[in-house]
C-alpha positions as CSV (number, residue, x, y, z in Angstrom):
1,M,11.9,35.2,-46.2
2,R,10.0,33.5,-48.5
3,W,6.3,32.8,-49.0
4,K,6.6,29.1,-48.5
5,E,8.4,29.3,-45.2
6,I,6.2,32.2,-43.9
7,I,3.3,29.5,-44.8
8,F,5.0,25.9,-43.3
9,I,6.1,28.5,-40.0
10,I,2.1,29.5,-39.7
11,I,1.5,25.5,-39.9
12,A,4.3,24.1,-37.9
13,T,3.1,26.8,-34.7
14,I,-0.6,25.8,-35.1
15,W,0.6,22.1,-35.1
16,V,2.9,23.1,-31.8
17,L,0.1,24.9,-30.1
18,Y,-2.7,21.7,-31.2
19,Q,-0.3,19.4,-29.9
20,L,0.7,21.4,-26.9
21,W,-3.2,21.6,-25.9
22,T,-3.4,18.5,-26.1
23,A,-1.0,17.2,-23.6
24,Y,-2.2,19.9,-21.1
25,F,-5.9,19.1,-21.5
26,G,-6.3,15.9,-22.9
27,V,-6.4,14.2,-26.2
28,F,-8.9,13.4,-28.7
29,P,-10.5,10.2,-28.8
30,T,-7.8,7.6,-31.0
31,L,-9.2,8.1,-34.6
32,Q,-9.0,12.0,-34.5
33,Q,-6.0,12.4,-32.4
34,G,-4.1,10.2,-35.0
35,S,-6.3,11.4,-38.1
36,L,-5.2,15.3,-37.3
37,H,-1.8,14.3,-36.7
38,L,-1.5,12.7,-39.8
39,L,-3.3,15.8,-41.6
40,F,-0.4,17.9,-40.4
41,T,2.0,15.5,-41.6
42,L,0.7,15.3,-45.0
43,V,-0.1,18.8,-45.7
44,L,3.7,20.0,-44.2
45,I,5.6,17.5,-46.5
46,Y,3.7,18.3,-49.6
47,L,3.8,22.4,-48.6
48,L,8.1,21.7,-48.8
49,K,7.4,19.9,-52.1
50,L,6.4,23.5,-53.5
51,K,8.3,25.5,-55.1
52,S,8.5,29.2,-54.1
53,N,9.6,30.2,-57.3
54,V,8.0,28.5,-60.4
55,G,10.5,30.9,-62.8
56,G,7.8,30.7,-65.7
57,K,8.3,27.2,-66.3
58,L,5.3,25.4,-67.2
59,S,6.8,21.9,-65.8
60,N,6.6,24.0,-62.7
61,Y,3.6,25.0,-62.1
62,V,2.8,21.4,-63.3
63,L,3.9,20.0,-60.6
64,S,3.1,22.8,-57.8
65,A,-0.3,22.6,-59.2
66,F,-0.3,18.8,-58.1
67,Y,1.6,19.1,-54.9
68,L,-1.5,21.8,-53.8
69,I,-4.1,19.0,-55.5
70,L,-2.6,16.4,-52.6
71,I,-2.5,19.2,-50.2
72,V,-6.3,19.8,-50.8
73,I,-6.9,15.6,-50.8
74,S,-4.8,15.0,-47.8
75,I,-6.8,17.7,-45.5
76,Y,-10.1,15.9,-46.9
77,L,-9.2,12.4,-46.2
78,C,-7.7,13.4,-42.7
79,G,-10.8,15.7,-41.8
80,Y,-12.9,12.7,-43.1
81,V,-11.7,10.4,-40.2
82,A,-11.1,13.2,-37.2
83,F,-15.1,14.5,-38.0
84,N,-16.5,10.6,-38.8
85,Y,-14.4,9.5,-36.0
86,F,-17.4,8.1,-33.8
87,E,-19.6,6.6,-36.9
88,L,-16.3,4.6,-37.7
89,E,-15.8,3.5,-34.2
90,L,-19.3,2.6,-34.3
91,N,-19.9,1.0,-37.8
92,V,-16.3,-1.2,-38.1
93,G,-16.6,-3.4,-40.9
94,S,-19.8,-1.7,-42.2
95,W,-18.5,0.4,-45.1
96,D,-19.7,1.8,-47.8
97,S,-18.1,2.3,-51.4
98,W,-17.0,5.7,-51.1
99,Q,-15.3,4.8,-47.7
100,L,-13.4,2.1,-48.8
101,F,-12.5,4.6,-52.0
102,I,-10.9,7.0,-50.3
103,S,-9.1,4.8,-47.7
104,G,-7.7,3.4,-50.8
105,I,-6.3,7.1,-51.8
106,A,-5.2,7.7,-48.6
107,I,-2.9,4.7,-48.2
108,I,-0.9,5.6,-51.3
109,I,-0.5,8.9,-50.2
110,I,0.7,8.2,-46.9
111,L,2.9,5.7,-49.0
112,D,3.9,8.3,-51.4
113,A,4.8,10.5,-48.7
114,T,7.2,8.3,-47.1
115,R,9.4,7.8,-50.3
116,R,9.3,11.3,-50.3
117,V,11.0,11.6,-46.6
118,M,12.5,7.9,-46.4
119,G,13.2,6.7,-49.2
120,W,12.0,3.8,-50.9
121,P,13.1,0.9,-47.8
122,L,9.9,1.4,-45.3
123,V,7.4,1.6,-48.7
124,I,8.5,-1.9,-50.3
125,F,8.5,-3.3,-46.6
126,A,4.9,-2.1,-46.6
127,F,4.2,-3.1,-49.8
128,L,4.9,-6.7,-49.8
129,F,3.0,-6.7,-46.7
130,I,-0.1,-6.1,-48.6
131,L,0.8,-8.1,-51.2
132,Y,1.2,-11.1,-48.6
133,A,-2.5,-10.1,-46.8
134,Y,-3.8,-10.3,-50.1
135,F,-2.3,-14.0,-51.6
136,G,-2.1,-15.1,-48.3
137,A,-4.2,-18.4,-49.9
138,Y,-1.3,-18.8,-52.5
139,L,2.2,-18.9,-50.3
140,P,4.0,-21.7,-48.1
141,E,1.9,-23.5,-45.4
142,Q,4.2,-22.1,-43.1
143,I,3.3,-18.2,-43.5
144,A,-0.5,-18.8,-45.5
145,H,-3.4,-18.0,-44.3
146,R,-6.9,-17.3,-45.7
147,G,-6.3,-14.5,-48.0
148,F,-8.4,-11.4,-47.2
149,S,-10.0,-8.6,-50.3
150,V,-8.8,-5.2,-50.9
151,E,-11.8,-3.5,-49.5
152,R,-11.2,-5.5,-46.3
153,I,-7.3,-4.2,-46.1
154,V,-8.1,-1.1,-47.1
155,G,-10.7,-0.5,-44.7
156,Y,-9.1,-2.1,-41.8
157,L,-6.4,-0.1,-42.0
158,Y,-7.6,3.2,-42.5
159,L,-10.6,3.2,-40.9
160,T,-10.1,1.1,-37.8
161,A,-7.9,2.4,-35.0
162,E,-5.7,-1.3,-35.6
163,G,-3.8,0.2,-38.8
164,I,-2.3,3.3,-39.3
165,F,-4.2,5.3,-36.8
166,G,-3.2,2.3,-34.3
167,V,-0.3,2.5,-31.7
168,A,2.5,3.7,-33.7
169,I,0.9,6.9,-35.0
170,G,-0.9,7.4,-31.4
171,V,2.5,7.7,-29.7
172,S,3.6,9.8,-32.1
173,A,0.8,12.2,-31.7
174,T,1.2,11.9,-27.8
175,F,4.3,11.6,-26.7
176,L,7.3,11.7,-29.4
177,F,5.7,15.3,-30.8
178,M,6.5,16.5,-27.9
179,F,9.9,15.3,-26.9
180,I,10.7,16.2,-30.4
181,L,8.7,20.0,-29.5
182,F,11.2,19.8,-26.0
183,G,14.5,18.9,-27.8
184,A,13.7,21.9,-30.5
185,V,13.1,24.4,-27.8
186,L,16.0,23.6,-25.7
187,R,18.2,23.6,-28.9
188,E,17.1,26.6,-30.5
189,F,17.5,28.8,-27.0
190,G,20.7,27.8,-27.2
191,G,20.7,24.7,-25.0
192,G,22.1,22.4,-27.7
193,Q,25.7,23.9,-28.6
194,F,25.3,24.4,-24.0
195,M,25.7,21.3,-23.7
196,T,28.4,20.7,-27.0
197,D,30.3,23.3,-25.0
198,I,29.9,21.2,-21.9
199,A,31.6,18.1,-23.5
200,V,34.4,20.2,-24.9
201,G,35.7,21.7,-22.1
202,G,34.8,18.8,-20.2
203,F,36.4,16.1,-22.6
204,G,38.8,18.6,-25.2
205,H,42.0,18.3,-22.9
206,V,42.3,14.5,-22.6
207,R,44.1,12.0,-24.2
208,G,42.3,11.4,-27.7
209,G,39.5,14.1,-26.3
210,P,37.8,15.0,-29.2
211,A,36.2,11.3,-30.3
212,K,35.5,11.6,-26.2
213,I,33.7,14.7,-27.2
214,A,31.9,12.9,-30.0
215,V,31.0,10.0,-27.4
216,V,29.2,12.5,-24.6
217,S,27.5,14.9,-27.5
218,S,26.1,12.0,-29.5
219,C,23.9,10.1,-26.7
220,L,22.7,13.6,-25.6
221,F,21.5,14.3,-29.1
222,G,20.7,10.8,-30.1
223,T,18.9,9.9,-27.1
224,V,16.3,12.3,-28.5
225,S,16.8,11.9,-32.2
226,G,15.0,9.3,-33.4
227,S,17.0,8.0,-35.7
228,G,20.4,6.7,-35.3
229,V,21.4,8.0,-38.7
230,A,19.9,11.6,-38.4
231,N,22.4,11.9,-35.5
232,V,25.4,10.5,-37.2
233,A,24.7,13.8,-40.0
234,T,24.2,16.4,-37.2
235,T,26.6,16.0,-34.7
236,G,29.2,14.2,-37.2
237,T,30.0,17.3,-39.3
238,F,31.5,18.8,-36.3
239,T,33.2,15.4,-34.1
240,I,34.4,13.9,-37.3
241,P,36.9,16.6,-38.4
242,L,37.0,17.5,-35.0
243,M,38.8,13.8,-34.0
244,K,40.6,13.1,-37.6
245,S,42.3,16.7,-36.6
246,I,44.4,15.3,-33.8
247,G,45.2,12.3,-35.4
248,Y,42.3,9.5,-35.9
249,K,42.4,7.7,-38.8
250,P,39.5,8.7,-40.9
251,H,37.5,5.2,-40.9
252,F,37.9,5.0,-37.2
253,A,36.6,8.7,-36.6
254,A,33.5,7.9,-38.6
255,A,33.0,4.5,-36.8
256,V,33.5,6.2,-33.3
257,E,30.4,8.6,-34.3
258,A,27.9,6.1,-35.5
259,V,28.5,4.2,-32.8
260,A,28.0,6.7,-30.4
261,S,25.0,8.1,-32.6
262,V,23.5,4.8,-32.4
263,G,24.3,4.1,-29.1
264,G,21.5,7.7,-27.7
265,Q,19.1,5.4,-29.5
266,I,19.2,2.7,-25.8
267,M,20.3,5.3,-23.8
268,P,16.9,6.3,-21.7
269,P,15.0,9.0,-20.6
270,V,13.9,8.8,-24.9
271,M,15.8,5.8,-26.1
272,G,15.0,7.3,-30.1
273,A,11.3,8.0,-29.0
274,S,10.8,4.0,-28.3
275,A,11.0,4.1,-24.3
276,F,7.5,5.2,-24.4
277,I,6.2,3.0,-26.7
278,M,7.5,0.3,-24.8
279,S,5.6,1.6,-21.9
280,E,2.3,1.4,-23.7
281,I,3.0,-1.9,-25.0
282,L,4.2,-3.3,-21.6
283,Q,1.6,-1.7,-19.8
284,M,4.5,-0.6,-17.4
285,P,5.1,2.8,-16.1
286,Y,7.4,5.2,-18.1
287,Y,10.1,5.7,-15.2
288,K,10.4,1.9,-14.9
289,V,11.5,1.3,-18.3
290,C,13.5,4.3,-17.9
291,L,15.9,3.1,-14.7
292,S,15.7,-0.5,-16.3
293,A,17.0,-0.2,-19.9
294,A,19.6,2.5,-17.8
295,V,22.3,0.1,-16.5
296,P,23.0,-1.4,-20.4
297,A,22.9,1.4,-22.3
298,I,26.0,2.7,-19.5
299,I,27.8,-0.1,-19.9
300,Y,27.6,0.5,-24.0
301,Y,29.3,3.6,-23.2
302,I,31.7,2.5,-21.0
303,A,33.2,0.4,-23.5
304,L,32.8,2.6,-26.0
305,F,34.5,5.4,-23.8
306,V,37.7,3.2,-22.9
307,A,37.5,1.8,-26.5
308,V,38.4,5.2,-28.0
309,D,40.8,5.5,-24.9
310,L,42.7,3.2,-25.5
311,E,43.0,3.5,-29.5
312,A,44.5,7.5,-28.2
313,A,47.0,5.4,-26.2
314,K,48.0,3.6,-28.7
315,T,48.7,5.7,-31.5
316,G,49.9,8.3,-29.2
317,M,47.0,10.9,-29.5
318,K,46.8,14.2,-26.8
319,G,43.9,16.4,-26.2
320,I,43.4,19.9,-27.5
321,P,45.6,21.8,-25.3
322,K,43.4,23.9,-22.5
323,Q,44.0,27.3,-23.2
324,D,42.6,26.3,-27.0
325,L,39.5,25.1,-25.3
326,P,36.4,27.0,-23.2
327,K,35.9,26.9,-19.3
328,I,33.8,24.7,-17.8
329,G,33.0,27.5,-15.0
330,I,32.7,29.9,-17.6
331,I,30.1,28.5,-19.8
332,I,28.2,27.0,-16.6
333,K,28.1,30.6,-15.4
334,K,26.7,31.7,-18.5
335,G,24.3,29.1,-19.2
336,W,23.8,27.4,-16.0
337,W,19.6,27.7,-16.4
338,F,19.7,25.6,-19.5
339,F,20.1,22.6,-16.7
340,L,16.9,23.8,-15.7
341,P,14.4,22.1,-18.2
342,P,15.9,19.2,-18.6
343,V,15.3,18.8,-14.3
344,V,12.3,19.2,-14.5
345,L,11.2,17.3,-17.3
346,L,12.9,14.5,-15.4
347,Y,11.8,15.3,-11.9
348,L,8.1,15.0,-13.4
349,L,8.2,12.1,-15.5
350,I,9.0,9.9,-12.1
351,I,5.6,11.2,-10.6
352,P,3.0,9.3,-11.3
353,E,0.4,11.9,-11.7
354,Y,2.4,13.0,-14.6
355,S,1.9,11.5,-18.2
356,P,5.1,11.3,-20.5
357,S,3.6,14.3,-22.7
358,L,2.4,16.5,-20.3
359,S,6.2,16.1,-18.5
360,A,7.4,17.3,-21.4
361,F,4.6,20.1,-21.8
362,W,5.8,21.8,-18.5
363,A,9.8,21.2,-19.3
364,I,9.0,23.4,-22.4
365,I,7.0,26.0,-20.7
366,T,9.5,26.4,-18.4
367,N,12.1,26.4,-21.2
368,I,10.7,29.2,-23.0
369,I,9.7,31.3,-19.8
370,I,13.2,30.9,-18.1
371,C,15.1,31.7,-21.6
372,L,12.8,34.5,-22.5
373,I,13.1,36.2,-19.1
374,V,16.6,36.1,-18.9
375,K,17.2,37.1,-22.6
376,R,15.3,40.0,-21.9
377,F,12.1,39.0,-24.0
378,S,14.5,40.3,-26.7
379,K,13.5,40.2,-30.5
380,D,16.3,37.6,-31.4
381,E,14.6,35.1,-28.7
382,F,11.0,35.8,-29.9
383,K,12.4,35.0,-33.5
384,N,14.2,32.2,-31.9
385,L,10.9,30.8,-30.9
386,F,8.9,30.2,-33.5
387,L,12.3,28.9,-34.8
388,S,12.3,26.3,-32.6
389,F,8.1,25.5,-33.8
390,K,9.6,25.2,-37.4
391,N,12.1,22.4,-36.6
392,A,9.9,20.7,-33.9
393,A,7.8,20.7,-36.9
394,T,10.5,19.2,-39.7
395,G,11.9,16.7,-37.4
396,A,8.3,15.4,-36.4
397,L,7.5,14.8,-40.4
398,E,9.7,11.8,-40.2
399,I,8.6,10.1,-37.3
400,A,4.9,10.8,-38.3
401,I,5.1,9.4,-41.7
402,C,7.3,6.7,-40.6
403,C,5.4,5.6,-37.7
404,A,1.9,5.6,-40.7
405,T,3.5,3.3,-42.3
406,V,4.6,1.9,-39.8
407,G,1.0,1.0,-38.7
408,I,0.0,-0.8,-42.0
409,I,3.0,-3.3,-41.1
410,L,1.6,-3.9,-37.9
411,G,-2.3,-3.7,-39.1
412,I,-1.2,-6.6,-41.5
413,T,0.8,-8.4,-38.9
414,V,-2.8,-8.5,-36.5
415,L,-4.8,-9.3,-39.7
416,T,-3.4,-12.0,-40.9
417,G,-1.6,-13.6,-37.5
418,L,2.2,-13.1,-39.1
419,G,3.7,-12.8,-36.1
420,L,1.8,-15.4,-34.2
421,R,3.3,-17.7,-36.8
422,L,6.7,-16.3,-36.9
423,S,7.3,-16.9,-33.6
424,G,6.0,-20.4,-34.1
425,M,8.4,-21.2,-36.6
426,L,11.3,-19.6,-34.6
427,T,9.9,-21.8,-31.7
428,T,10.1,-24.7,-33.9
429,L,13.1,-24.1,-35.2
430,A,14.8,-23.9,-32.3
431,H,13.6,-27.1,-30.6
432,G,13.1,-25.5,-27.1
433,S,16.6,-24.3,-26.9
434,L,17.3,-20.7,-25.1
435,P,20.5,-20.1,-26.8
436,I,19.5,-21.3,-30.0
437,L,16.4,-19.1,-30.0
438,L,17.7,-15.8,-29.2
439,I,20.5,-16.6,-31.5
440,L,17.9,-16.9,-34.0
441,A,16.0,-13.7,-32.8
442,M,19.0,-11.6,-33.0
443,I,19.6,-12.3,-36.7
444,C,16.1,-11.8,-37.9
445,S,16.3,-8.6,-35.7
446,I,19.9,-7.1,-37.8
447,I,18.1,-8.3,-41.2
448,L,15.0,-6.5,-40.6
449,G,16.3,-4.0,-39.2
450,M,18.5,-2.7,-41.8
451,A,17.4,0.1,-43.5
452,L,14.4,1.3,-40.8
453,P,14.6,4.1,-38.3
454,T,14.1,3.2,-34.7
455,V,10.6,3.2,-33.9
456,A,10.0,1.2,-37.0
457,V,12.1,-1.1,-36.0
458,Y,11.7,-1.8,-32.5
459,L,7.7,-2.0,-33.5
460,V,8.1,-4.9,-36.2
461,L,10.3,-6.9,-34.3
462,V,8.6,-6.9,-30.8
463,I,5.1,-7.8,-32.6
464,M,6.8,-10.4,-34.9
465,I,9.4,-11.7,-32.6
466,G,8.6,-10.5,-29.4
467,P,6.4,-13.5,-28.1
468,A,8.3,-16.1,-29.4
469,L,10.9,-14.8,-26.6
470,I,8.6,-14.1,-23.7
471,K,7.2,-17.7,-25.1
472,M,10.4,-19.6,-24.2
473,G,10.5,-18.0,-20.6
474,V,12.3,-14.9,-21.2
475,D,11.0,-11.5,-18.9
476,P,8.9,-9.3,-20.8
477,L,11.0,-6.3,-21.2
478,A,14.0,-8.1,-21.6
479,A,12.7,-9.4,-25.0
480,H,11.7,-6.6,-26.0
481,L,15.0,-4.5,-25.0
482,F,16.6,-7.7,-26.8
483,V,15.5,-7.6,-29.7
484,F,15.7,-3.7,-29.8
485,Y,18.8,-3.7,-29.4
486,F,20.0,-6.5,-32.4
487,G,17.1,-4.2,-34.6
488,I,19.3,-1.2,-33.8
489,T,22.6,-2.6,-33.9
490,S,22.0,-3.4,-37.5
491,Q,23.0,0.4,-38.0
492,I,26.3,-0.4,-37.5
493,T,26.6,-4.5,-38.9
494,P,27.4,-4.6,-42.1
495,P,26.3,-4.9,-45.3
496,V,24.2,-2.3,-44.9
497,A,25.5,-0.3,-42.3
498,L,23.7,3.1,-42.5
499,A,24.5,4.9,-39.7
500,A,28.6,4.1,-40.7
501,Y,28.2,5.1,-44.1
502,V,26.8,8.1,-42.9
503,G,30.4,8.4,-41.3
504,A,32.0,7.8,-44.2
505,G,30.7,10.0,-46.0
506,I,31.6,12.5,-43.9
507,A,34.9,11.3,-42.7
508,G,35.9,11.0,-46.3
509,A,36.4,7.2,-45.6
510,P,36.1,3.9,-47.2
511,P,32.1,2.7,-46.1
512,M,32.6,-1.1,-45.7
513,K,36.0,-0.8,-43.8
514,T,33.9,2.0,-41.9
515,G,31.4,-0.5,-41.1
516,F,33.2,-3.4,-39.5
517,T,35.1,-0.5,-37.3
518,A,32.3,0.2,-36.0
519,T,31.0,-3.8,-35.3
520,K,34.5,-3.8,-33.5
521,L,34.0,-0.7,-31.6
522,G,30.0,-1.8,-30.8
523,M,31.2,-5.2,-30.1
524,V,29.5,-4.8,-27.0
525,T,26.1,-4.2,-28.7
526,Y,26.3,-7.7,-29.3
527,I,26.5,-9.2,-25.8
528,L,24.6,-6.8,-24.0
529,P,21.6,-8.6,-24.8
530,F,22.0,-12.1,-23.9
531,M,23.9,-10.6,-20.3
532,F,20.3,-9.3,-19.3
533,V,18.2,-11.9,-20.6
534,Y,20.1,-14.7,-18.9
535,G,21.0,-11.6,-15.7
536,P,17.6,-9.7,-15.0
537,A,19.8,-7.9,-12.5
538,L,21.2,-5.9,-15.8
539,L,17.6,-4.8,-15.8
540,L,17.6,-3.6,-11.1
541,K,15.8,-7.0,-11.3
542,G,16.7,-8.6,-7.6
543,S,18.0,-8.2,-4.9
544,A,20.6,-5.4,-4.1
545,L,23.2,-7.2,-3.8
546,S,22.7,-9.4,-6.6
547,I,22.0,-6.2,-9.1
548,T,25.5,-4.7,-7.9
549,L,27.7,-8.2,-8.2
550,A,25.9,-8.3,-11.7
551,I,26.7,-4.5,-12.7
552,T,30.7,-4.9,-11.5
553,S,31.8,-7.6,-13.5
554,S,29.4,-6.8,-16.2
555,I,31.6,-3.5,-16.5
556,L,35.2,-5.0,-15.6
557,G,33.8,-7.0,-18.6
558,V,33.0,-4.9,-21.2
559,V,36.7,-3.3,-19.9
560,S,38.1,-6.2,-20.5
561,L,37.1,-7.0,-23.8
562,A,37.9,-3.4,-25.1
563,I,41.5,-3.6,-24.1
564,G,41.5,-7.4,-25.8
565,L,39.5,-5.9,-29.3
566,Q,42.0,-2.5,-29.3
567,G,45.1,-5.0,-28.3
568,Y,46.3,-2.9,-25.8
569,F,47.2,-1.9,-22.1
570,L,50.3,0.1,-21.7
571,S,51.5,-1.7,-24.6
572,N,50.9,-3.3,-27.4
573,L,49.2,-6.7,-26.6
574,R,50.2,-9.9,-28.3
575,L,47.9,-12.2,-30.7
576,W,48.0,-15.1,-27.2
577,E,47.5,-12.6,-24.3
578,R,44.8,-10.7,-26.6
579,T,42.9,-14.1,-26.5
580,V,42.8,-15.3,-23.4
581,I,41.9,-11.7,-22.0
582,I,38.7,-11.8,-24.4
583,V,37.9,-15.3,-23.2
584,G,38.3,-14.3,-19.5
585,S,35.8,-10.7,-20.9
586,I,33.0,-13.0,-22.0
587,L,33.1,-15.3,-18.9
588,M,33.1,-12.1,-16.9
589,I,30.5,-10.6,-18.7
590,K,28.2,-14.1,-18.0
591,P,25.7,-14.1,-15.3
592,G,27.4,-16.5,-12.3
593,L,30.1,-16.1,-9.1
594,T,32.4,-19.7,-11.0
595,T,32.5,-17.8,-14.2
596,D,33.3,-14.6,-12.9
597,I,36.2,-15.5,-10.9
598,I,37.7,-17.8,-13.8
599,G,36.5,-14.6,-16.6
600,L,39.1,-12.5,-13.9
601,F,41.8,-14.8,-13.5
602,F,41.7,-15.0,-17.3
603,V,42.4,-11.3,-18.0
604,I,44.9,-11.3,-15.1
605,L,46.8,-13.7,-17.4
606,G,46.5,-11.9,-20.3
607,L,47.5,-8.7,-18.4
608,F,50.1,-10.1,-16.8
609,R,53.0,-9.1,-18.8
610,S,52.2,-5.4,-19.8
611,L,51.8,-5.0,-15.7
612,L,55.6,-6.6,-15.1
613,E,57.2,-4.6,-17.8
614,R,55.4,-1.3,-17.0
615,K,56.7,-2.4,-13.0
616,R,60.0,-3.2,-13.7
617,K,60.0,0.6,-15.8
618,I,58.9,2.8,-12.8
619,T,61.5,0.9,-10.8
620,T,63.8,1.4,-13.3
621,I,63.1,5.5,-14.0
622,S,63.1,5.3,-9.5
623,N,67.1,4.1,-9.3
624,S,67.8,5.9,-11.9
625,G,66.8,9.2,-10.7
């Protein structure tokens, strides 16, 4: 093991122990908690850039010295805020020249670290916001403001709890890190493989089994992952070749993985780390957010599951022979204890006295203790424990630095009032029409969501677009989920369908063709947000009868939509039949008994020929027998 990796594991372990401490005993004040979290983030990011072996080259020595200097500067910048947080909170706006200078340096380093971890898109986006804050007086009247000095901008962003150390990094420093750690511990002790084996054993033998494995495993992994793109890159290396091996076309296999992975971001209990932020902003109990978001997410996966099944039926694909698959009973017998940590987590999450971070704390402790006991405290399991700490820290870097940069965007949005201005513009353009406003919000969400990770997508959209929807009378939770869904949908929407393009790279498929196939498979995602805006019963709001009817009609609607889009049900459908079914499915998805009845009639009409032919075949076989 090289010295750099040893140092990384030591720092990662200290970071994990610090996070466990604050989860159990309580967090520090906002500025202190956020700055210490950022300190670990910056140090590890630049540590990864150090060369373990400089090889005697002068350029390598210079580069390593440069990164060491950045590490030292990062420690000072974050340590300054951590140790002087009380004074900074008392003297907001009264900053001296040294404080303003280090604030400017800190912003530059944060943007540089973001570029190294996530590339240019988010950095450019944040830089444009900084320019907007400075040149506001010279912009068009609709988005103009009086403009702010450089001193005011950098001080506000770095020395207050409204910018970099605001809600975004606050959530990363509490809830998000703990859930990343929970996932890492579960995975390194074998829980990840256990879940995958269950998916393989349960669905591998059925028609189109590998695609259904991809749907299930990507959902399970995606909900704790903070990025749909990362989910594709992780699970896709296994599921895409498996799908191709039984006959799925490369672009279809890549599209299935992309849609399944992106769907993990909307599936409770973690929702790609956004459920906690949503709970914080809405001041709503975390478990209520999860319960409300569960039904639309389940409907999403039902539609995808049906789509891959119909594709398999249409092309005559078979599953993997049962003898080649692991037995479910044996899998569970060997690893039943992997169910306990998630059960503990879900149980504690619904108890008001337990915060999400404390719930994750006890789930992590449960996982470690059980696995060490079951494996009899073997040396390998202790290695896995430290490896999980390393992987948790590595996985947290992207989200943490993303949250710091998003803090710049959110800080500028609040400082300049841009969110209110944009909401006002959307409301004006809609001329008081909610349908027009929803379409405008959808377009803005998809465009703004391009190339941004999940947490950034949600925070930016809810600040800039959410108020317009709420002002027009949309339920606050529905408004938040609306922009969140469309922000996530941008990852499978050409021309910038990043999740689909990553899948295409793994599958060796044309990127644009994969993107459009993903759009078709995930079509329900473009409809679901309108469903719960107009029918809050899907968010479990209303009477038991109204909720039951809404869920039933929506499931029938999305299944019918999948049939219409795939063009198959028992046999290939004609164009007019597909059109009638799609129209009927949309009517069924729309809330209302009248539209449900009309929609059901249309769907039956479109399926009538296939059902009739099926009946004739069965009759013919019976008579010939």
